[in-house]
N, C-alpha and C positions, 0 to 999 in steps of 0.2 A: 458386546463392544460395537461403537456407531463411531465411524470420523467421516469426515468432510473432506473427500476428494473427487476426484474426475476422474471418470475413465476414458473412451474415447472423444475426444472434442475435435474441434475446427481453430487451427491457429493460423491467421494471415490466408485465411479461404484455402487453405489443406487438411488432409484428415492426418489425424495425429494416433499413433498405436498405443493401443492402451496396454497393461500389464498380461491377460490375456495374450495378446497379440505378440506380446514380447515372447512370453511361454512356449507358444507355438511355435515360433521361430529357432526359439531353441533348442525345442524339441527334434525339428528338422535336421540341426546343424551339431550337435551333439553327438559322438562314437555312442553304439548301443551299450551300455556295460555286463560284465559277464559277474557282477556280484552286486550285491545291494549298498548302499551308503549307510554304516551304522555308526550312530549318534547314541550316546548314553543317555539314559531316559531320564537324570538329573539336569542335563542340558537340553532335551524338549519342557521339561515342567519349568526352568529356570527362564528359555524363551519366550516361552508364554505366558508369564508372571511380569517379564521387563516389557513386551507389549503391552499389557494390561496396563499397568501404572503409566507408560511412557505416552498414552496415549488420552487418560482420562489425569492424572497427575494430581492424586486428590491431596497427597501431600505436601502440597504446594499452596500456603493459605495467601504468599502475597510474592508479585511478581514486580521487577525494577528494570526497565534498561535505558541507558544514557548514550543517547546519540552523540557523533562529533561528525560534522562534514567535513571530513580534510579537504576533498577538492572539487572541481565539477565531475559527479560520475563515480566519487566512492564515500562511504560513508562507514567509520567504526560504531561498533557497539560493546558495551560492558552493559553486561546481565548481572542481576545479583537476585537470589532466591531465598526465601525463608522455609525451611525443612521441617518439617513436624512429622517425626518416625512412629508417633502414637497412631497415626491416621492411616496407616498400614493393617490391615488386617492381621490376626493372629496364621492362618494358614497361608497368607503369600509369604509372610514375614518367614516360616520356617523355609520356602522356597528359595528365598532371597540370601540366605545367610553363607556369608563366604565358606567356602569347607576347609578345614583345614583345624588344626585343634592351637586356637589363642595361646600366645605367650602367658605364663603362668601370672598371676595377678591382674589378667587383661581380659575384657571384657567382648564376645564377639561380635563382628560388623555385618554390615549388609551391602548387597548392589543395590543402588538406590538409583532408580535414573529421573535425570532432572532438566532435562531437555531434550529436542530433536531440531537438527538441522540437517542442510542440503548437502548431497553429495559433492559439489560443486565447489564446496568451501573446503581446502583441503591445508588449510591453515593447521598447525597444532592448538589445542586447546588445556590450558593449566587451569585448575579450577583452586581455588585458598578460601579458607574461612576465613571467621570474623578474626583471630588472631594472625594470619598472613601466613600460613603455613597450607605447602600444598599439600592438596588430597589426593589421596592414590585413585584412578579411575582402572576401569575396563574398559583396554585395546579395542579398537574399533573392527579388527579381525576378530576376537573372543565374541565381539557382541554380537558379530554377521554370523557367525559359528552358530550361536545359542537360537538365534532367531533363525536361522535354516532348517534347524532340531525341530524346531518349533511349526514350521511352514509345513513339515514332511510327518510330522505328528498330524497336525489338524489335516491334511489331505487325508491319509489312512485312517481316522475318523469320518471322515465325509464318506469316503468308499465305501466301509462298513456300515453305516447309518441310511447311504441311497436305497431307496424301492427296490431297486434292478437288483442286487445284489444278492440274492437267492433266483433269479431268473439265468439259466441256463446257458442261453444266445447270448446274452445280454454283454454290452462290453465292460460293465461295473464287476460284472460276476467274473470276467475272464482275468480283469488286472486284479482282485481279489484271489485268484486261486490257480486258474490255469495258465495263466499268460504273465507271468509276475516281471519279465524283464521290462515288459512295459510300463511296470508299475515305477522298475528300478530308473527306467529311463525319464518318467514325469519328475523321480526325484531329485535325480543328479540335474536335470533341469532348474528346478524350481532353484537344488542350490548354488548353481553355478548364477543366477539371477540374481541371488543374495548377495551373495560374495564380489561379484564383480560390477553390479549397478546397472542401470539401465537409462541411456540418457531421456531427458523430458523432451518434450515436444519433438522427437526425430524418431527413425523407425530404426530398429535394434541391428546393425550391422555385424554380418558373419561371415567365416569362411566361403559360404554358400555364393557369396556377391562375388568371388572370384573365381568360382568353376562355373564349366561347360558342361555339357550333355549327360547327368547325371540322372543315376536310374530315380523314375518318377514316385516309385512305392516303394515302401519299404513294411513287411508285416506285422514288425513291432513298432515301427514310428504311426502308423495308422492305428495298429490298435491305441496308443497312446494319444492320439490326434480325436478317435471316436469317444475316449473315455474323456477328454476334456468337456468334447460337445455334451455327453451324457449327463456329467457333474453341472458342469454351468453354461446349460440354455441360453440365456442371455448374454453371453461373453462376446458374441460374434452382432451384437447391436448395440444394448447399452449397457456400458458395463458397469453406472452406479449400480445398477440392481443386483450386486455380485459381492455381498461381503469379503466371500477369500480375494477379490482381484483387488478387493479396494482397500486389504489391507497389505496387500502383496506390493500396492500401487507406491504405500508408503514404504517398505520394508526396503527396495530396492532404489529408491532416491531420497532416501534420510537414513542418519546415522543417527544411532542411539547414543546419548551423553550420559555415561552411567559411573557414578560418583561412588568410593567405597566409606560405606560412615558406621562407625562404630554408636553400639545400643547404649552406652553410658554418659552419651548426649544426646537425647531424643528432638532436640531441636537446637539446629545449625542454620548458620548464614553459610553462604556462599556463593562467591562471585568468579565471574571469569571474563575474558576478552575473547567475545567471538568472535568468527573469522572477517575478513572485511568483504562490506557487502557493495557487490556492481550496481551499478544503476540500469533498470530494466529497458527503460525505453526514454527516449530521446524526440523532442521534436521533428516535426516534416522539416524539411529544407527549405522551402517558401517561409514558413513561419518563422524558422530560425534568422532569414534572410532581414524578413521587414521585424524581429525584433530588435536585433543587430544595426537596421540602419534607419528605420523610423524610431521617435521620440512616444513609443506605446508601452513598453516593457520597463519599468523601471522597478520592477522586484523580479529575484528570482523567486519560482517556484519550484517547493519540492512538496512530494508525497511520500507517503510510509504507512505500509501497508503489513500486518503480522497477525499473529492467532495467539491466546490464551486460553490455557485453560477454562472451561466452565467453572470451576470449582475455584479457582482465584476469587480470594476476597478482597482484593484491594491491587492495583495495576498502578505502577507511577511511568510515565512516559517522559522524562529529561533531555534538552537538546541544548547542545554550545555549541557556537561558530566564536571565530574571531573577533577579536574587541570592536575593529574597524568596521563590523556587520552588526547590524540592528535586526531582530525579529520582533518585523510589525504584527506578524499575526499568526498563532499558532493555535489550531482549533482540532481536537479529537472527538473521532464518532467511533461508536460499536453498532454491532447489529444483535445485540444480546436480547431484544425484544422480537427479532425476525421471525423465530420459528413459532412462537406465540402466535405473530400475524396472520403468520399464513394457516395455521389450525382455526383462528378464529374467522378467518376469509373462507376456510374451506368449509366449517359450521353455516357461514351465512350462504353458501353456495346450497347445502345441503338443506336446509331449511325453504331456500327458496323452489328447490325442485320439488318440495314436500308442503308445499303451502295449500296444496287445493285437498290434498286429502288431510292436513291438518284443520283444515278452514273448519269443518264437522265438529272439531273439537276444539272449543274456545280456549278452553283453559291450559291444554296440551301446548297449542299455540305460546299462550302468552307466557308460559314458564320457557319455553326456547327462546323467544324475543328477549323475556326480563335475563338471562344467564347471558346471551349476547351482549346485552346493554353492559352489565356489571361490567365485562371485559373491556367492551370499547370505552367505560367513562373512566376505566382505572388508565387505561391507553392514553385517553387524551391528559389526562391528568400529569402524568410523567412527560407528557412531550411539553406540558405548559412549564412542569417545573424548570425543565431544559431550556425553555426560553429566558423564562425568570433569569436565570446562571447566565445564560447569555448577555440578555441587557445589561447583565451589571461587570460584566465584562466587558462590554462594550466602553461602560459609563468609567472602569478602573481607567482607561488607554491614557495614553499623555498626548496622542492626537486625537483631538475630538472625530466625531463622525460625522460627516456634513449631510443634508438635506434628504439623503436617503433611510432617512430613519425610518422604523414603521409608523405608518398613522394608529391612531388609536381605534382600537377593536369594535365592530360592529355588536351592539346587542342585540340579540336574537331571541323571539320567542320561543316558545318549545316546539309552534308548529312550523316557524320558519327551519328551525332546527332539523327538524323531520322531512321537510320538504326538500331541505338543499342536501341530507344524505341521502335521502331517496333519487337524487340526481346525480350522485356519485361524486359531491360535494365534500373531501374530508380534509378540508385545511384545517391549518389549526384551528382558526377561530371558531369553527363549524363545534372541533372535536372539543373545544373547552367549553362553547356554551353548549353542548350535548351533556359534559360532565356536570356543569354548574346545577343545571334542572335535573339530571338523575340524584343528583347528591340533595337536592331542596324535595325529593319523591314528586317533582312533576310530569314524571313520564311512566305513570300506574297502568295505564290500558294503551299497551303497543297495539294488541292485535288488530284495535278498532283504528288505528289510526294509518292502515293502508298501507304502511311499511313493508309488508311481505309482498312475496313475489321479485318484479324484477327489482325493485330497489332494494333487496337484498343483495342482489349480485353487481348491482352500482357501488353500493358501499364495497365490496369486498373487491373489487376492481382500483377502487379510488383508493383505499389502503395501499394496495400495491404500489399504486403510483406514485403517491406521497412520499413513500418510503417510511413509513410511521414505526418502524419498528427500529429504528435506529436512534439512539441518544446522540447528543451534544457534550464534549468536557472541553472546557476552556483553560485557556494557562492563568498559573495565579504567580507566577517567579517576575518580579518588579524587575528584573536585570533587564538592559537593551539587547545585549550579546548572547542572553540563555530563555529557556523556557522551560514550563514545567506545567504536566498537567496530571491531575489523580483521579483515576477511576475508581469508582467503588460498586463491585456487584451490587443488585437492589436487595432490599430488606428483604420482600415478597418474590421471591422466584415465581412466574408468568407461565414458564413451564419446566416444571420439576422435574421431567420425566428426561429431558435432553441432556445429554452427552457431548453434544458438538462443542468444537471448539468457537470462542467467540471471536470474530474478524473485527481487527481494530483499523480504521484509518487516521492518517494523519497530516494533516496540511499545515505549510510552513511557509510564510511570506517573509524572504529576507530582500533588505533594503539597505542602502547607504543612507543614513540620515544625517540632517545639519550636527555640525560642518561636512557639507558632502565637497566631492573632488566638482563636480559643475558649478559649485559656487567659485571655485578657482580657473577652473577654465573660464566661467564666463568675465571674470576681471581681466583674464588674460586676455580674450579674443578683442573686449573694450579696448582694454590697451594698446592691441597694436593697431585697431580702426583709429586711435586718434594718433597715436607715431605718422602713419598712411598719411593723416589728415594734416596734423603739424608738417611735415616734410613736404606736403602739396602745397601747403598755405606759403611757407617759408620762399620755397622755389617760385613760386608766381606771384609774390608779395602779396597775396591777399587769398580770399575762401571763392571767388567771384569764378572760379575755374570748376567749383563744381556743377555751379547751375548756369553759369553763361554761355551761350552757344559761340561765345568769340574764342579761341584761342592764345593765350599769352606767350607773350615772347620770351625769349631765354627759359622756359622751363625745363629745357635740359642742364643738370649741376654742368660745373665748371668742374669741380671736383667730385668726378663720381664714387671715387675710392670710398672715401667718405661717408656717403647715403648708401653703399651698397653693404659697408661695413655695418652699421645702424640697423638697415632690413635683415641683416644675417644675427648679430651677436643680439638682439633684444627678445626675439623667439626665443632664441636658442638658452637664453639665461632665463627666460620665462618658463620655459617647457623643461627644464632640470630642477624647478623648484616644484612639480607636479608629481605627486607618489603616485607612479602607476602601474599596478602589480601587473601578474603574469596574466597571460589571456587565461591559462588552464584554470586559475582557482576562480573560487564562486564571485571575490571582488575585483577579478579581472571581467567574469560576466556582467556584473553588474556595471563596470564602466564604458563596455564596449561602445557605445553609442558618445558618449564623453569624449573616450579617446580620437574617434573619429573626427569630432568637431576639433579638438586643440590638434590633430594632424593636419585636417582640410586649414585651417589657419594660418598654420609654418609654411603649407605648401603653397599658400598665398603670398607670402611675405617674401619668401624663396625665388618666388618665380617673377614677383615685382625688382628684388633685387638683381635677376638676370638681364630684365629689361633695361633697368637704370644703365647697366655696364656696356651694353650692343646699341641701343637704339638712341639715335642723334636727331630724329623730327621731334619738333616742339608738339605737334599735331597727335602721333600715334603715343608718342610721353603722357601727354593729358587724359587720353581718351585709356590709356591702361592704368593712369593713377585711379581714374574715375570706376572702373572695371575692379579693381582690387578695392576700392571702397566698400562696393555696392556689395561685391561678394563677403568680404569681413560682415557687412549688417546683417546677411542674410545669414550667417554662422551663426549672429548675435542673436537675431530673432528666431534660430533653431533653439538655441541656451534658453532663451524665455519659453520654448513651447515645453523645451523639457522641465522645466520647472512647474508647469501647469497639468503635466503629465501627471509629474509626482503627487501635486496634489489630488489630482482624481483616484489615485490609487491609495491615499493617504485616508481619503475622508468613503473607503466602501466600506462598508458595513458588514456584507457578506462575502466571503473569498470565492471567486467563479470558478466552484473547484466541483466535478462530480461526485467526490467524496464526500460533501456536504451535504446532509440530507437534503430531501427533496420541498420538506414540510419548511425546515427554516427558509431556504432560497426563497419560497414562496412569502412567507411572511414580512421578509427582509425585502423583495421584490429585485431579485438580484439579477444582475444582466445574466447573458448565457455564459454556461461556461467552457473553457480555454483549457490546451491541454499543457501539464507542468514542464518544468525545464527539465527535471533528473524524476524518477518513480523510481522507487527501491521496497523491493515483494522478497521478507525477512523470512516466509509461510515456507518457504524449502521446496514448491514446485510450481509446475507453469501451467 
């Protein structure tokens, strides 16, 4: 079993402890046991079976997620899965049978893992079937207990299988035969880690942090530490190389969701509400200030990332927001072909290193290059299909895409294609042309084309740069306040031996389409400007006060109370008719700049009302009326800029997100990427 997990890494410039570091810390902190932990052999077998199935999830042919953006920073998820018990092998099925005699007339049932989620999510999970009935599930405590039994069994198997187990002076031999208390300490440390869990991205805190001048060494602990170093020599460096550490990291950071399903219904439909998902990322303060003050962000950008089992044949991702909000863009991408691209790049680099030796064997070099060419052509064909689907998505949009549309692709000859590839140009135009020439049997003599050597290394680097292993799936929901993307596993698996989960990235651009708040605010500001203009004209007897340097006489009103009442009541009535949502909501974030414009216009008229009630100079009164009208005109110009900014965002053909594959951004000539407003990570790890 292989899983995609990080070991020691760096977060915000600091080192993050991996699972083996947590294990060493726990070995130093726990009391030395005087007796071994006892787990039934059935618990260890059940734990191993649950881990195996929870990592691969081969019995889930279809997975659906329904996302609802509650407010800024929180997202709810409803997960639905199709379960096929016939995909579970007979040996695993015997292990997963729920113990105890079934009720007479009833069939046996299995413990079946259906998902994994982070330990940070503490909300209860209730699983229901297609009839709405609650499905029994294994408690987290029992699941952790059998998982701990499985890891204790794995540790014992690793010790028995080690090469030094027969060397008398080795730590492995001592753990196995002569100093078993050290092994008991290791088993207790593993059990404690799995039962309690370890923080992600932090150092594990223990009672050792609160005590000083403790004994520097202890023979039992020292032997346990030496045994860990002997078992996992890469543990102090890259823990990704240690499979035991990778499994342990998942066990201490995630829960296994295990349902009890009867064998009488081998195919079941299950659904549950996942714990509320908090946002993991917020923009920098300066960036947030610019978005809130300047008319440059007329979209609320949300990015979502999750993992799905590679065995899943279909994955549905649905988004729902309030009806006042429109989903302007919804694009989903996955790294389903990333491993294939990495293997292809390694093959290219391998052939490049052996190009000189293969040069004397012309046919062997040609066979190597033809094998690479067939896979490269298939990769180009897939990305071309994705591009065609994206172009069809743009054509279905209710808002037409502006002049940023992609130009017609160039027509390249076979020699031009090989020259471009040798230079590291792996853009989609070049890959599509290569695919066309390969399908037309126009690349029969690659060994003579000079492609071998440095050109192959450039192709490998170019494939990684353009993210050729990432596909694109677009929205097919006609509703304005909803979106849906249907991802299907490719019919031909390019990496058939891979069991790594598929990472899925979703980009969501939310906006308030017409009739929008900015339209009402523009009318409000224009109306206030006309009110100020009308009052000034009535007081001066004409409009000459706007442009004439001469100061009109009797500009100060005789009945100032009436003018003050008009300047205070009219803005209040107009502002009350505006539906201004809370700033904590997504709609409130979209309306922040508009709220600023509305508040600024009210401040101007209020200040002018104060001036009318206190100033008695015709000169000052005239200048202050001119200043108020000028400020209102500036606010009106900001409203017009807001409309222009909204038009630019609506006409953008490719989202400015790093989650969108580079090859698509290059084809559509997208602008530089920007940080999202909210980022949600449902992978269960940091």
